[in-house]
Every structure is written in C-alpha cells, then in structure tokens.
NUMI-604024 format. One record per residue (C-alpha): residue number from 0; residue in one letter; x, y, z. Coordinates in pm, 1 decimal. Layout:
NUMI-604024
<torse num="NUM" residuo="A" c1="X" c2="Y" c3="Z"/>
...
end
This chain:
NUMI-604024
<torse num="0" residuo="M" c1="77.7" c2="-409.5" c3="124.1"/>
<torse num="1" residuo="F" c1="-82.0" c2="-244.8" c3="-158.2"/>
<torse num="2" residuo="D" c1="-43.6" c2="102.8" c3="-276.4"/>
<torse num="3" residuo="I" c1="-358.1" c2="173.2" c3="-476.6"/>
<torse num="4" residuo="A" c1="-229.9" c2="502.6" c3="-622.0"/>
<torse num="5" residuo="V" c1="122.2" c2="558.0" c3="-773.2"/>
<torse num="6" residuo="N" c1="137.8" c2="833.0" c3="-1033.8"/>
<torse num="7" residuo="L" c1="454.1" c2="664.3" c3="-1176.4"/>
<torse num="8" residuo="A" c1="415.8" c2="825.2" c3="-1508.1"/>
<torse num="9" residuo="D" c1="455.2" c2="1192.1" c3="-1331.3"/>
<torse num="10" residuo="S" c1="732.7" c2="1380.7" c3="-1425.8"/>
<torse num="11" residuo="Q" c1="861.1" c2="1364.1" c3="-1080.3"/>
<torse num="12" residuo="L" c1="895.1" c2="983.6" c3="-1083.8"/>
<torse num="13" residuo="R" c1="926.3" c2="864.8" c3="-1441.9"/>
<torse num="14" residuo="D" c1="1290.7" c2="888.4" c3="-1471.0"/>
<torse num="15" residuo="Q" c1="1342.9" c2="665.2" c3="-1180.4"/>
<torse num="16" residuo="A" c1="1057.2" c2="468.6" c3="-1216.4"/>
<torse num="17" residuo="D" c1="1235.9" c2="137.0" c3="-1190.5"/>
<torse num="18" residuo="Q" c1="1425.7" c2="230.6" c3="-872.0"/>
<torse num="19" residuo="V" c1="1112.3" c2="364.4" c3="-736.0"/>
<torse num="20" residuo="L" c1="929.8" c2="14.9" c3="-785.2"/>
<torse num="21" residuo="R" c1="1217.1" c2="-180.3" c3="-654.8"/>
<torse num="22" residuo="D" c1="1249.7" c2="73.7" c3="-333.4"/>
<torse num="23" residuo="A" c1="889.6" c2="12.4" c3="-258.3"/>
<torse num="24" residuo="L" c1="905.8" c2="-364.3" c3="-299.6"/>
<torse num="25" residuo="D" c1="1239.8" c2="-342.1" c3="-47.7"/>
<torse num="26" residuo="A" c1="984.1" c2="-184.7" c3="196.7"/>
<torse num="27" residuo="G" c1="719.1" c2="-434.0" c3="169.0"/>
<torse num="28" residuo="V" c1="511.1" c2="-296.1" c3="-64.1"/>
<torse num="29" residuo="E" c1="418.3" c2="-598.6" c3="-269.5"/>
<torse num="30" residuo="H" c1="187.0" c2="-420.6" c3="-516.5"/>
<torse num="31" residuo="C" c1="150.6" c2="-97.9" c3="-662.4"/>
<torse num="32" residuo="L" c1="-137.0" c2="24.6" c3="-882.4"/>
<torse num="33" residuo="L" c1="-4.3" c2="285.7" c3="-1141.3"/>
<torse num="34" residuo="V" c1="-243.2" c2="553.5" c3="-1226.2"/>
<torse num="35" residuo="G" c1="-315.8" c2="689.1" c3="-1565.2"/>
<torse num="36" residuo="T" c1="-448.7" c2="1046.2" c3="-1578.7"/>
<torse num="37" residuo="D" c1="-465.7" c2="1087.4" c3="-1977.2"/>
<torse num="38" residuo="I" c1="-422.1" c2="882.7" c3="-2287.2"/>
<torse num="39" residuo="D" c1="-54.8" c2="929.9" c3="-2294.0"/>
<torse num="40" residuo="E" c1="26.1" c2="861.7" c3="-1981.2"/>
<torse num="41" residuo="S" c1="-204.4" c2="553.9" c3="-1959.5"/>
<torse num="42" residuo="Q" c1="-31.5" c2="438.1" c3="-2292.5"/>
<torse num="43" residuo="W" c1="322.2" c2="467.4" c3="-2117.8"/>
<torse num="44" residuo="L" c1="214.3" c2="257.0" c3="-1824.0"/>
<torse num="45" residuo="G" c1="38.9" c2="-5.9" c3="-2037.4"/>
<torse num="46" residuo="D" c1="344.2" c2="-46.2" c3="-2263.7"/>
<torse num="47" residuo="R" c1="574.8" c2="-106.6" c3="-1945.1"/>
<torse num="48" residuo="A" c1="312.8" c2="-299.1" c3="-1738.3"/>
<torse num="49" residuo="E" c1="413.8" c2="-644.4" c3="-1848.4"/>
<torse num="50" residuo="A" c1="787.7" c2="-582.7" c3="-1813.0"/>
<torse num="51" residuo="W" c1="703.3" c2="-457.9" c3="-1451.8"/>
<torse num="52" residuo="R" c1="430.6" c2="-699.8" c3="-1378.9"/>
<torse num="53" residuo="T" c1="233.3" c2="-427.7" c3="-1240.1"/>
<torse num="54" residuo="P" c1="-156.9" c2="-373.5" c3="-1264.4"/>
<torse num="55" residuo="F" c1="-228.4" c2="-0.9" c3="-1396.8"/>
<torse num="56" residuo="T" c1="-532.0" c2="201.8" c3="-1459.4"/>
<torse num="57" residuo="A" c1="-652.0" c2="389.5" c3="-1792.9"/>
<torse num="58" residuo="G" c1="-838.0" c2="704.3" c3="-1820.5"/>
<torse num="59" residuo="I" c1="-858.0" c2="1084.0" c3="-1820.2"/>
<torse num="60" residuo="H" c1="-852.6" c2="1295.4" c3="-1510.8"/>
<torse num="61" residuo="P" c1="-1108.6" c2="1577.8" c3="-1496.9"/>
<torse num="62" residuo="H" c1="-802.4" c2="1824.9" c3="-1505.7"/>
<torse num="63" residuo="Y" c1="-733.9" c2="1709.2" c3="-1859.4"/>
<torse num="64" residuo="V" c1="-1067.7" c2="1627.6" c3="-2018.0"/>
<torse num="65" residuo="S" c1="-1083.1" c2="1961.1" c3="-2207.5"/>
<torse num="66" residuo="A" c1="-755.4" c2="1847.4" c3="-2382.5"/>
<torse num="67" residuo="A" c1="-876.6" c2="1483.6" c3="-2478.1"/>
<torse num="68" residuo="P" c1="-776.7" c2="1396.6" c3="-2842.8"/>
<torse num="69" residuo="P" c1="-1096.5" c2="1338.2" c3="-3075.8"/>
<torse num="70" residuo="D" c1="-1031.9" c2="955.4" c3="-3067.9"/>
<torse num="71" residuo="W" c1="-974.6" c2="937.3" c3="-2734.1"/>
<torse num="72" residuo="Q" c1="-1241.2" c2="678.5" c3="-2680.6"/>
<torse num="73" residuo="T" c1="-1092.0" c2="439.8" c3="-2929.9"/>
<torse num="74" residuo="K" c1="-748.5" c2="463.4" c3="-2767.7"/>
<torse num="75" residuo="L" c1="-901.2" c2="414.5" c3="-2428.3"/>
<torse num="76" residuo="A" c1="-1114.0" c2="113.8" c3="-2522.5"/>
<torse num="77" residuo="D" c1="-786.0" c2="-45.1" c3="-2646.9"/>
<torse num="78" residuo="L" c1="-612.2" c2="22.0" c3="-2323.9"/>
<torse num="79" residuo="I" c1="-888.3" c2="-111.4" c3="-2123.7"/>
<torse num="80" residuo="C" c1="-845.2" c2="-438.0" c3="-2302.5"/>
<torse num="81" residuo="H" c1="-479.3" c2="-456.0" c3="-2176.7"/>
<torse num="82" residuo="P" c1="-463.3" c2="-758.8" c3="-1953.9"/>
<torse num="83" residuo="R" c1="-283.4" c2="-561.4" c3="-1695.1"/>
<torse num="84" residuo="C" c1="-537.2" c2="-271.9" c3="-1689.0"/>
<torse num="85" residuo="V" c1="-761.3" c2="-319.8" c3="-1385.3"/>
<torse num="86" residuo="A" c1="-969.4" c2="-11.4" c3="-1371.9"/>
<torse num="87" residuo="V" c1="-1123.6" c2="300.2" c3="-1575.9"/>
<torse num="88" residuo="G" c1="-992.4" c2="625.2" c3="-1472.4"/>
<torse num="89" residuo="E" c1="-872.3" c2="840.2" c3="-1294.0"/>
<torse num="90" residuo="T" c1="-1215.2" c2="999.5" c3="-1384.2"/>
<torse num="91" residuo="G" c1="-1450.9" c2="1177.5" c3="-1187.8"/>
<torse num="92" residuo="L" c1="-1511.3" c2="1560.8" c3="-1113.9"/>
<torse num="93" residuo="D" c1="-1306.0" c2="1856.3" c3="-972.7"/>
<torse num="94" residuo="W" c1="-1485.3" c2="2177.8" c3="-873.0"/>
<torse num="95" residuo="F" c1="-1180.0" c2="2269.4" c3="-665.7"/>
<torse num="96" residuo="R" c1="-944.8" c2="2382.9" c3="-935.4"/>
<torse num="97" residuo="M" c1="-1173.7" c2="2375.3" c3="-1261.9"/>
<torse num="98" residuo="L" c1="-892.6" c2="2338.9" c3="-1491.8"/>
<torse num="99" residuo="S" c1="-1157.3" c2="2191.5" c3="-1732.2"/>
<torse num="100" residuo="P" c1="-1496.0" c2="2328.8" c3="-1809.7"/>
<torse num="101" residuo="R" c1="-1800.8" c2="2168.3" c3="-1580.4"/>
<torse num="102" residuo="E" c1="-1984.3" c2="2035.3" c3="-1888.0"/>
<torse num="103" residuo="T" c1="-1684.0" c2="1852.4" c3="-2017.9"/>
<torse num="104" residuo="Q" c1="-1600.7" c2="1730.6" c3="-1723.2"/>
<torse num="105" residuo="L" c1="-1942.1" c2="1569.8" c3="-1647.2"/>
<torse num="106" residuo="R" c1="-1951.5" c2="1438.3" c3="-1992.1"/>
<torse num="107" residuo="L" c1="-1616.9" c2="1251.1" c3="-2000.4"/>
<torse num="108" residuo="C" c1="-1678.4" c2="1121.4" c3="-1634.6"/>
<torse num="109" residuo="E" c1="-2026.0" c2="975.4" c3="-1780.8"/>
<torse num="110" residuo="Q" c1="-1852.4" c2="833.5" c3="-2093.2"/>
<torse num="111" residuo="Q" c1="-1566.4" c2="658.0" c3="-1893.1"/>
<torse num="112" residuo="L" c1="-1822.4" c2="507.0" c3="-1639.9"/>
<torse num="113" residuo="A" c1="-2007.5" c2="354.8" c3="-1917.0"/>
<torse num="114" residuo="M" c1="-1689.5" c2="184.3" c3="-2056.6"/>
<torse num="115" residuo="A" c1="-1623.6" c2="63.7" c3="-1715.3"/>
<torse num="116" residuo="I" c1="-1965.0" c2="-106.8" c3="-1707.7"/>
<torse num="117" residuo="E" c1="-1924.9" c2="-242.8" c3="-2046.9"/>
<torse num="118" residuo="A" c1="-1547.8" c2="-380.0" c3="-1988.6"/>
<torse num="119" residuo="E" c1="-1677.5" c2="-508.6" c3="-1650.1"/>
<torse num="120" residuo="K" c1="-1384.3" c2="-340.1" c3="-1465.0"/>
<torse num="121" residuo="P" c1="-1394.3" c2="-110.3" c3="-1175.6"/>
<torse num="122" residuo="A" c1="-1398.0" c2="288.0" c3="-1173.2"/>
<torse num="123" residuo="Y" c1="-1126.3" c2="454.6" c3="-1014.9"/>
<torse num="124" residuo="L" c1="-1268.0" c2="799.8" c3="-927.7"/>
<torse num="125" residuo="H" c1="-1146.0" c2="1142.8" c3="-829.0"/>
<torse num="126" residuo="D" c1="-1365.9" c2="1362.6" c3="-624.5"/>
<torse num="127" residuo="R" c1="-1264.5" c2="1718.5" c3="-506.2"/>
<torse num="128" residuo="D" c1="-1540.5" c2="1945.8" c3="-363.1"/>
<torse num="129" residuo="A" c1="-1781.4" c2="1758.2" c3="-623.7"/>
<torse num="130" residuo="S" c1="-1933.2" c2="1477.4" c3="-431.7"/>
<torse num="131" residuo="H" c1="-2274.2" c2="1584.7" c3="-449.3"/>
<torse num="132" residuo="D" c1="-2284.1" c2="1612.7" c3="-826.2"/>
<torse num="133" residuo="L" c1="-2049.4" c2="1278.5" c3="-873.1"/>
<torse num="134" residuo="Y" c1="-2289.5" c2="1081.5" c3="-656.2"/>
<torse num="135" residuo="A" c1="-2570.5" c2="1194.8" c3="-872.3"/>
<torse num="136" residuo="V" c1="-2357.7" c2="1079.8" c3="-1187.4"/>
<torse num="137" residuo="L" c1="-2288.5" c2="739.7" c3="-1035.4"/>
<torse num="138" residuo="K" c1="-2671.0" c2="679.7" c3="-944.0"/>
<torse num="139" residuo="N" c1="-2712.7" c2="652.2" c3="-1301.6"/>
<torse num="140" residuo="F" c1="-2477.2" c2="344.3" c3="-1337.4"/>
<torse num="141" residuo="P" c1="-2618.6" c2="93.9" c3="-1115.9"/>
<torse num="142" residuo="G" c1="-2392.6" c2="-184.6" c3="-1023.2"/>
<torse num="143" residuo="I" c1="-2088.8" c2="36.2" c3="-1093.0"/>
<torse num="144" residuo="R" c1="-1781.2" c2="-98.5" c3="-897.1"/>
<torse num="145" residuo="G" c1="-1492.8" c2="115.6" c3="-785.7"/>
<torse num="146" residuo="I" c1="-1307.9" c2="327.8" c3="-582.3"/>
<torse num="147" residuo="V" c1="-1306.2" c2="695.5" c3="-463.2"/>
<torse num="148" residuo="H" c1="-940.8" c2="741.2" c3="-422.8"/>
<torse num="149" residuo="C" c1="-767.1" c2="1005.4" c3="-206.2"/>
<torse num="150" residuo="F" c1="-1106.3" c2="1074.2" c3="-44.1"/>
<torse num="151" residuo="T" c1="-1119.1" c2="1413.5" c3="132.3"/>
<torse num="152" residuo="G" c1="-1473.4" c2="1448.1" c3="159.2"/>
<torse num="153" residuo="D" c1="-1709.2" c2="1513.7" c3="453.4"/>
<torse num="154" residuo="Q" c1="-1940.2" c2="1255.1" c3="652.8"/>
<torse num="155" residuo="A" c1="-2220.8" c2="1298.4" c3="410.0"/>
<torse num="156" residuo="A" c1="-1993.6" c2="1222.3" c3="105.3"/>
<torse num="157" residuo="L" c1="-1871.8" c2="904.9" c3="295.0"/>
<torse num="158" residuo="E" c1="-2198.7" c2="779.3" c3="380.5"/>
<torse num="159" residuo="A" c1="-2323.6" c2="833.6" c3="13.7"/>
<torse num="160" residuo="Y" c1="-2020.7" c2="663.5" c3="-137.5"/>
<torse num="161" residuo="L" c1="-2046.2" c2="372.8" c3="128.0"/>
<torse num="162" residuo="D" c1="-2422.5" c2="336.7" c3="23.0"/>
<torse num="163" residuo="L" c1="-2317.1" c2="273.4" c3="-355.5"/>
<torse num="164" residuo="G" c1="-2084.9" c2="-2.9" c3="-256.1"/>
<torse num="165" residuo="L" c1="-1764.9" c2="182.6" c3="-340.1"/>
<torse num="166" residuo="Y" c1="-1434.7" c2="153.3" c3="-172.8"/>
<torse num="167" residuo="I" c1="-1266.6" c2="463.5" c3="-3.5"/>
<torse num="168" residuo="G" c1="-900.1" c2="544.0" c3="-73.3"/>
<torse num="169" residuo="I" c1="-701.8" c2="736.4" c3="207.1"/>
<torse num="170" residuo="T" c1="-390.7" c2="904.7" c3="185.7"/>
<torse num="171" residuo="A" c1="-142.2" c2="1080.5" c3="436.8"/>
<torse num="172" residuo="W" c1="-380.6" c2="1378.1" c3="400.3"/>
<torse num="173" residuo="C" c1="-534.8" c2="1269.5" c3="725.9"/>
<torse num="174" residuo="L" c1="-204.9" c2="1284.1" c3="925.3"/>
<torse num="175" residuo="D" c1="-159.3" c2="1649.2" c3="821.1"/>
<torse num="176" residuo="E" c1="-244.3" c2="1860.8" c3="1113.4"/>
<torse num="177" residuo="R" c1="-317.6" c2="2173.1" c3="889.5"/>
<torse num="178" residuo="R" c1="-603.1" c2="2081.9" c3="693.4"/>
<torse num="179" residuo="G" c1="-641.5" c2="1680.4" c3="776.1"/>
<torse num="180" residuo="Q" c1="-824.8" c2="1685.1" c3="1097.9"/>
<torse num="181" residuo="T" c1="-1196.2" c2="1655.4" c3="958.3"/>
<torse num="182" residuo="L" c1="-1067.3" c2="1342.8" c3="772.1"/>
<torse num="183" residuo="A" c1="-885.2" c2="1200.3" c3="1052.3"/>
<torse num="184" residuo="D" c1="-1205.4" c2="1212.2" c3="1265.4"/>
<torse num="185" residuo="L" c1="-1359.7" c2="1015.9" c3="968.3"/>
<torse num="186" residuo="V" c1="-1120.1" c2="748.1" c3="909.7"/>
<torse num="187" residuo="P" c1="-1256.5" c2="501.1" c3="1219.7"/>
<torse num="188" residuo="Y" c1="-1586.0" c2="480.0" c3="1060.6"/>
<torse num="189" residuo="I" c1="-1489.7" c2="331.8" c3="721.7"/>
<torse num="190" residuo="P" c1="-1548.7" c2="-22.2" c3="744.5"/>
<torse num="191" residuo="D" c1="-1238.2" c2="-258.8" c3="741.1"/>
<torse num="192" residuo="D" c1="-1380.0" c2="-407.9" c3="431.3"/>
<torse num="193" residuo="R" c1="-1431.4" c2="-93.1" c3="214.8"/>
<torse num="194" residuo="L" c1="-1088.6" c2="76.3" c3="304.3"/>
<torse num="195" residuo="M" c1="-780.2" c2="120.0" c3="89.3"/>
<torse num="196" residuo="I" c1="-453.4" c2="278.4" c3="159.5"/>
<torse num="197" residuo="E" c1="-251.7" c2="488.6" c3="-76.8"/>
<torse num="198" residuo="T" c1="43.2" c2="720.0" c3="-100.5"/>
<torse num="199" residuo="D" c1="-83.8" c2="922.9" c3="-417.7"/>
<torse num="200" residuo="A" c1="318.4" c2="939.4" c3="-511.8"/>
<torse num="201" residuo="P" c1="463.6" c2="1184.7" c3="-565.5"/>
<torse num="202" residuo="Y" c1="214.9" c2="1398.3" c3="-415.8"/>
<torse num="203" residuo="L" c1="110.1" c2="1430.0" c3="-51.5"/>
<torse num="204" residuo="A" c1="437.4" c2="1325.6" c3="130.1"/>
<torse num="205" residuo="P" c1="333.9" c2="1258.0" c3="488.2"/>
<torse num="206" residuo="R" c1="426.2" c2="1562.7" c3="722.0"/>
<torse num="207" residuo="T" c1="472.2" c2="1320.5" c3="989.8"/>
<torse num="208" residuo="L" c1="789.7" c2="1152.8" c3="825.5"/>
<torse num="209" residuo="R" c1="1137.1" c2="1310.3" c3="951.7"/>
<torse num="210" residuo="P" c1="1318.2" c2="1412.9" c3="783.3"/>
<torse num="211" residuo="R" c1="1035.5" c2="1542.0" c3="530.0"/>
<torse num="212" residuo="P" c1="1091.1" c2="1411.3" c3="198.7"/>
<torse num="213" residuo="K" c1="1070.5" c2="1616.4" c3="-113.5"/>
<torse num="214" residuo="R" c1="816.0" c2="1395.6" c3="-285.4"/>
<torse num="215" residuo="N" c1="617.1" c2="1099.7" c3="-178.5"/>
<torse num="216" residuo="E" c1="675.9" c2="754.5" c3="-300.1"/>
<torse num="217" residuo="P" c1="537.5" c2="406.6" c3="-230.2"/>
<torse num="218" residuo="K" c1="795.5" c2="301.5" c3="-3.7"/>
<torse num="219" residuo="F" c1="664.4" c2="540.3" c3="251.7"/>
<torse num="220" residuo="L" c1="326.6" c2="325.6" c3="254.1"/>
<torse num="221" residuo="P" c1="416.5" c2="149.9" c3="567.7"/>
<torse num="222" residuo="H" c1="450.0" c2="490.8" c3="751.8"/>
<torse num="223" residuo="I" c1="126.4" c2="601.5" c3="624.6"/>
<torse num="224" residuo="I" c1="-57.8" c2="254.7" c3="737.4"/>
<torse num="225" residuo="E" c1="109.2" c2="298.4" c3="1088.8"/>
<torse num="226" residuo="G" c1="-48.2" c2="653.5" c3="1116.9"/>
<torse num="227" residuo="I" c1="-395.4" c2="540.3" c3="985.6"/>
<torse num="228" residuo="A" c1="-395.8" c2="249.1" c3="1220.1"/>
<torse num="229" residuo="A" c1="-335.3" c2="455.3" c3="1506.5"/>
<torse num="230" residuo="L" c1="-632.4" c2="683.5" c3="1422.3"/>
<torse num="231" residuo="R" c1="-844.2" c2="348.6" c3="1387.9"/>
<torse num="232" residuo="G" c1="-705.5" c2="219.4" c3="1707.1"/>
<torse num="233" residuo="Q" c1="-606.6" c2="-97.0" c3="1509.6"/>
<torse num="234" residuo="P" c1="-271.7" c2="-273.3" c3="1478.2"/>
<torse num="235" residuo="S" c1="-72.3" c2="-171.7" c3="1152.6"/>
<torse num="236" residuo="D" c1="-42.3" c2="-527.5" c3="1063.4"/>
<torse num="237" residuo="H" c1="-405.8" c2="-574.4" c3="1062.8"/>
<torse num="238" residuo="L" c1="-470.7" c2="-280.8" c3="866.4"/>
<torse num="239" residuo="A" c1="-214.7" c2="-391.1" c3="606.3"/>
<torse num="240" residuo="Q" c1="-362.6" c2="-702.6" c3="557.6"/>
<torse num="241" residuo="V" c1="-748.1" c2="-605.8" c3="518.3"/>
<torse num="242" residuo="T" c1="-650.0" c2="-285.7" c3="269.0"/>
<torse num="243" residuo="S" c1="-450.1" c2="-519.6" c3="68.7"/>
<torse num="244" residuo="D" c1="-697.6" c2="-778.6" c3="55.1"/>
<torse num="245" residuo="N" c1="-947.5" c2="-518.6" c3="-51.1"/>
<torse num="246" residuo="A" c1="-736.9" c2="-391.4" c3="-329.9"/>
<torse num="247" residuo="K" c1="-679.3" c2="-758.4" c3="-464.5"/>
<torse num="248" residuo="R" c1="-1046.4" c2="-835.6" c3="-423.6"/>
<torse num="249" residuo="L" c1="-1155.9" c2="-514.7" c3="-645.2"/>
<torse num="250" residuo="F" c1="-874.0" c2="-513.1" c3="-903.6"/>
<torse num="251" residuo="D" c1="-867.6" c2="-868.8" c3="-930.3"/>
<torse num="252" residuo="V" c1="-480.9" c2="-918.9" c3="-852.9"/>
<torse num="253" residuo="A" c1="-358.4" c2="-1233.5" c3="-720.0"/>
end
C-alpha cells in the first residue's frame, strides 16, 4: 500500500516521526509520501528523507504563500533537485479559508507549476473551492503531470481534472456521513488507473474507525482503502494494488 499524503513535519507527528513510519510499515503501508507545505517543512523532510528512505514533496501551500521568504525560489529549486523529492508542491489554490491573498496564491501557484515543468516532476496540487480557477491555471501548462490531492470537488471538477490527465487523491472524507456523501457518490466514477488513496495524516481521521483516534496516521490506510473499495464495489486488495501502482508510476518510486 502507498499513502500519498503524510504531513509528517506537522507538529502533531514530528516528534514521533520514526514511530509513525514504523507503525505504518507494520500495518502493510510500504510507502509514505511525505508532504512539504512550506520551505522549512520541505527542508526538514529533505534532511531526513535519505535516512528514512522515503519520497517527499517540496513546495509552498496556498495558505502559506504570503509568508514565503524572498529567496523561496532558490531554496525550492535546491530542494526539487534532491534525489528523493518526487513532486513540486503542495501548491494550488484555496478559496475556502483564504489565508493568503488571491493574487499571491495565483502567482506562486503558477511559479511552482513552471518549476515542476522545468524539473520534469509532477505537481502536487491543492484545491479547496477553487477548481474552476485552478483548472484555468493548469490549462496554461500543457503536459503538466500531477495529482489533485484530497479531492473534495464536484463532478464538473472531477471531469475537468481527469481531462487534463491528472490523478485524483481520495481520503476518508468520503467516509464521513456528515459532509462526504457528494464525494462518496463520485468515488465509483474515478478510473482505476487515475486513483490514489491517502490519509492526509494527521488530519481527516476516519470517522468509521472505532474507537475514534485523536489524530490520523498512515497506519489507518488499510481501513480507508477498505471503505473506499466498498463504495466502488471492488475487493480491497485490488484497490490497494492499483492505487499503489499508480503512485509508483507518477512519483517514479520503485
């Protein structure tokens, strides 16, 4: 199994990072993609990736683009060259929380996409209530490869991203009876060869787990796969295999 979203540099996980990775492996999660959401986090992951033998992403999340240091492009370019950096991001647009100005989000998203194209690495994309505008930006980068992680959009957004050749990352959001029904209805329509599964740990702990954990961890990925497989009418082992194969293919992980 391959968890394509672990925020291991987050304060909830950072101090227990080694144990989190060990627990994931014990649960059958062979690969964890560690997500960088700003320059400091990306550097922290890069400094440890060889020791952990884990892939990571490097980028600046739309929440944090207004706080990017003046030399962020130089620092990010260095991180992208790291042999275990497999994608540029997390980058994208977030019109839901708007923690950074719209214009700044758009500008740094475009700049990071350009860096992904130049480095010939996929983009690791964030979209919250911004699919129309993110799609418009992506159209300006023909041939861009990547994944829309933690997808929560509607059918129009799903079809638009699939038309661009992007992969779709699905979390336990679709197993949440309070807010996930729309996504649950869409999950069966994602082609096998374009789907990936993620925990987005430590966030989005599955509400279907009993007892409810205080935080999400990659060790819960088998439970999430089981729930998503049920929505798709597929065996869990089939879904685990195809989504892992997809992640290995996009991120060039053996």
